[in-house]
TORKOLKE-429081 format. One record per residue (C-alpha): residue in three letters; x, y, z. Coordinates in steps of 0.001 Angstrom, whole numbers, padded with zeros to 6 digits, always signed. Example, Ala and Ser with C-alpha at 12.3 -4.5 7.8 and 13.67 -1.06 7.14 Angstrom:
2
ALA+012300-004500+007800SER+013670-001060+007140
//
This chain:
80
MET+005796+005203-042370GLU+009563+005034-042061PRO+011076+002420-039718GLU+012437+005142-037424GLU+009005+006732-037165PHE+007404+003373-036452ILE+009906+002605-033706GLU+009280+006012-032129PHE+005504+005475-032351LEU+005772+001997-030843SER+007977+003262-028029LEU+005477+006010-027241ALA+002585+003523-027248ILE+004425+001168-024883SER+005278+004081-022597GLN+001647+005225-022493GLU+000425+001706-021752LYS+002922+001433-018889LYS+001794+004805-017508GLU-001863+003743-017672LYS-001137+000545-015724ILE+000726+002510-013072TYR-002199+004948-012889LEU-004555+002053-012179GLN-002253+000943-009357TYR-002179+004516-008050THR-005974+004784-007997ALA-006212+001449-006195LEU-003674+002535-003553LEU-004909+006104-003188PRO-007446+005418-000406LEU-004747+003645+001610LEU-002263+006461+001027ILE-004810+009028+002190GLN-005774+006949+005223ALA-002111+006607+006203GLY-001564+010354+005788LYS+000851+009765+002916PHE-001060+011293+000012MET+001002+012040-003072THR+000121+013244-006523PHE+000150+010815-009413ASP+003241+012499-010866LYS+005156+011962-007600PHE+003877+008378-007358TYR+004950+007725-010955GLU+008428+009140-010331GLU+008925+006995-007241PHE+007375+003889-008794THR+009524+004055-011936GLY+012683+005318-010259ALA+012594+008519-012281ASN+013533+010437-009128ILE+016893+008661-008747ASP+019883+010994-008740TRP+022387+009607-011258ARG+025282+011907-010394PRO+028618+010246-009588ALA+028922+008879-006047ASN+031758+011234-005095GLU+029597+014229-006046LEU+026694+012932-003952LEU+028979+012248-000987LYS+030454+015718-001247GLU+026979+017252-001177ALA+025935+015065+001775GLU+029060+016036+003716GLU+028378+019712+003051ILE+024804+019381+004306GLN+025987+017526+007402ARG+028677+020149+008053LYS+026086+022941+007848GLN+023754+021121+010211ASN+026474+020381+012756HIS+028290+023727+012656GLY+025811+026181+011232ASN+026337+027896+007911GLY+028877+030376+009241ASN+026448+033316+009181PHE+026306+034497+012790
//
């Protein structure tokens, strides 16, 4: 096995182990999530837990989008 292949294999194994640990946490919390009315799928839980759902666009782009959304909410979308 080439070093590059080994590194890729090791990275995949570490990633799988991390995902399995997070799954165990999810299954432990699932009854509480359901009871609180905040059920979410494992994929959604994993995204939120790992920060995979973070938007990495530049701040000025995010602010521009937020301002546009706020403008539409305050003034309508111009389609009367």
